[in-house]
C-alpha positions as CSV (number, residue, x, y, z in Angstrom):
1,M,29.3,4.9,1.0
2,G,32.6,4.9,3.0
3,I,31.2,3.4,6.2
4,V,29.8,0.5,4.5
5,D,32.5,-0.4,2.5
6,G,35.1,0.3,4.8
7,S,37.3,3.1,3.0
8,N,36.0,5.5,5.9
9,P,36.6,3.3,8.9
10,C,35.6,4.3,12.8
11,P,38.0,6.8,14.5
12,S,39.4,6.0,18.0
13,Q,36.9,6.4,20.8
14,Y,38.8,8.8,22.6
15,S,41.6,11.4,21.3
16,S,43.7,11.0,24.3
17,D,44.4,8.5,27.1
18,E,43.4,11.3,29.6
19,L,40.1,11.8,27.8
20,C,39.4,8.1,28.0
21,D,40.0,8.3,31.9
22,Q,37.6,10.9,31.8
23,S,35.1,9.2,29.5
24,V,35.0,11.8,27.1
25,F,34.6,10.7,23.2
26,N,36.3,12.0,20.3
27,S,33.6,14.3,18.4
28,A,35.0,12.5,15.0
29,Y,33.8,9.0,16.4
30,V,30.5,10.4,17.8
31,V,29.6,11.8,14.1
32,W,30.9,8.5,12.4
33,Q,28.5,6.3,14.8
34,Y,25.7,8.7,14.2
35,K,26.3,8.3,10.5
36,D,26.8,4.3,10.8
37,Q,23.9,3.9,12.9
38,T,22.0,6.0,10.1
39,V,22.9,3.8,7.6
40,L,22.0,0.5,9.6
41,G,18.8,2.0,10.0
42,W,18.4,2.4,6.3
43,I,19.6,-1.0,5.4
44,V,17.2,-2.6,8.2
45,S,14.1,-0.6,7.0
46,S,14.5,-1.8,3.5
47,L,14.4,-5.4,4.4
48,S,11.4,-7.7,4.9
49,P,10.9,-9.2,8.5
50,S,12.7,-12.8,7.8
51,I,15.6,-10.9,6.5
52,V,16.2,-8.7,9.4
53,S,16.2,-11.2,11.7
54,T,19.4,-12.8,9.9
55,I,21.4,-9.4,10.4
56,Y,19.8,-8.7,14.3
57,G,22.5,-8.4,16.6
58,L,25.0,-7.0,13.9
59,E,26.4,-3.7,15.6
60,T,27.9,-1.6,12.2
61,S,26.3,-1.0,8.8
62,R,29.5,-2.7,7.4
63,L,28.7,-5.9,9.3
64,A,25.5,-6.0,8.2
65,W,26.3,-5.2,4.8
66,Q,29.0,-7.8,4.4
67,D,26.5,-10.4,5.7
68,L,23.8,-9.5,3.2
69,N,26.3,-9.6,0.8
70,L,27.4,-12.9,1.5
71,R,23.9,-14.1,1.7
72,F,22.4,-13.0,-1.6
73,V,25.2,-11.3,-4.1
74,A,27.6,-13.9,-3.8
75,L,25.3,-16.8,-4.0
76,S,26.1,-19.7,-6.3
77,T,24.4,-21.0,-9.1
78,S,23.1,-24.4,-7.1
79,R,21.8,-21.8,-4.2
80,I,19.7,-19.9,-6.8
81,S,18.6,-23.1,-8.2
82,L,17.9,-24.3,-4.3
83,I,15.7,-21.5,-3.8
84,K,13.8,-21.8,-7.4
85,R,12.8,-25.3,-6.1
86,K,11.6,-24.2,-2.8
87,L,9.7,-21.3,-4.6
88,Q,8.1,-23.7,-6.9
89,S,7.0,-26.5,-4.2
90,F,6.7,-24.3,-1.2
91,Q,3.3,-25.4,0.3
92,Q,0.9,-23.7,2.5
93,G,-0.3,-26.1,4.7
94,S,-1.7,-24.9,8.2
95,M,0.0,-21.3,7.7
96,S,-2.2,-18.5,7.5
97,C,-2.9,-16.9,3.8
98,Q,-0.7,-13.6,4.5
99,S,2.2,-15.7,6.2
100,F,2.3,-18.3,3.3
101,Q,2.2,-14.8,0.7
102,D,4.7,-13.2,2.7
103,E,7.2,-16.6,2.6
104,V,6.5,-16.7,-1.2
105,K,7.5,-13.3,-1.7
106,S,10.4,-13.5,0.4
107,L,11.7,-15.9,-1.7
108,S,10.7,-13.9,-4.5
109,D,12.9,-11.3,-3.3
110,E,15.7,-13.5,-2.6
111,L,16.0,-14.2,-6.1
112,L,15.5,-10.5,-7.3
113,A,18.5,-9.6,-4.9
114,V,21.0,-11.9,-7.1
115,G,19.2,-10.3,-10.6
116,K,17.0,-13.4,-10.9
117,P,13.5,-11.6,-10.6
118,V,10.2,-13.6,-10.8
119,E,7.8,-12.6,-13.2
120,D,4.4,-11.6,-11.8
121,F,2.8,-14.4,-13.8
122,D,5.4,-17.2,-12.3
123,L,4.8,-16.2,-8.8
124,I,1.4,-16.1,-9.0
125,L,1.4,-19.6,-10.3
126,S,3.7,-20.6,-7.4
127,V,1.0,-19.5,-4.7
128,L,-1.8,-20.9,-6.6
129,N,0.1,-23.9,-6.7
130,G,0.9,-24.2,-2.7
131,L,-2.6,-23.3,-1.4
132,N,-4.0,-25.6,0.6
133,S,-7.6,-27.4,-0.4
134,S,-9.9,-24.4,1.2
135,F,-8.8,-22.3,-1.7
136,H,-9.8,-24.6,-4.5
137,S,-12.3,-22.4,-5.5
138,F,-10.4,-19.3,-5.7
139,V,-8.0,-21.3,-7.9
140,T,-10.4,-22.3,-10.1
141,T,-12.0,-18.9,-10.3
142,Y,-8.7,-17.3,-10.9
143,M,-7.5,-19.9,-13.6
144,L,-11.1,-18.9,-15.7
145,F,-10.2,-15.0,-15.4
146,A,-6.5,-15.3,-15.8
147,K,-7.5,-16.9,-19.5
148,E,-9.2,-13.1,-20.4
149,K,-6.7,-10.7,-18.6
150,S,-3.5,-11.0,-16.8
151,M,-3.1,-9.5,-12.9
152,S,-0.3,-8.1,-11.1
153,F,0.9,-10.1,-7.9
154,S,0.0,-7.1,-6.0
155,D,-3.4,-7.1,-7.4
156,F,-3.5,-10.8,-7.0
157,H,-2.5,-10.8,-3.4
158,A,-5.2,-8.3,-2.7
159,E,-7.7,-10.4,-4.3
160,L,-6.2,-13.4,-2.4
161,L,-6.5,-11.9,1.0
162,N,-9.7,-10.6,0.2
163,Y,-11.2,-14.1,-0.6
164,D,-9.2,-15.5,2.9
165,L,-11.5,-13.0,5.1
166,M,-14.9,-13.9,3.3
């Protein structure tokens, strides 16, 4: 965690001017860089593609972590409200079913990251309300089914994609 929070700063690239002239790196610098890039890889692999694009080009795990912290942890009440409104009013339009669901899930993930998780039922309703007219029969069938039994978002996602393939 020291690399990410700054308590373990990057050592100097060269241990002396002579080694700098010879382009010989400080071994502590090489080890630190390896660790930093490993941590950066872990951060990147844990993010959705739409979020990864926001930290593209940041060269250290600390910079990526600071950017993500500003983006998600330090969100104001008004930003949380904006994300919730966007989730409730988001429309599929001409997007593919998969892209639409990915965008809805991304908004949900943003809320989860700030400690405001969206219940599966509410997430499913957001998707159902935003689907275009080609999914009316799916929405009707789902609403009838939902009276009988609740469904996880994961199962709903699979069912909707299966319907889309048909």
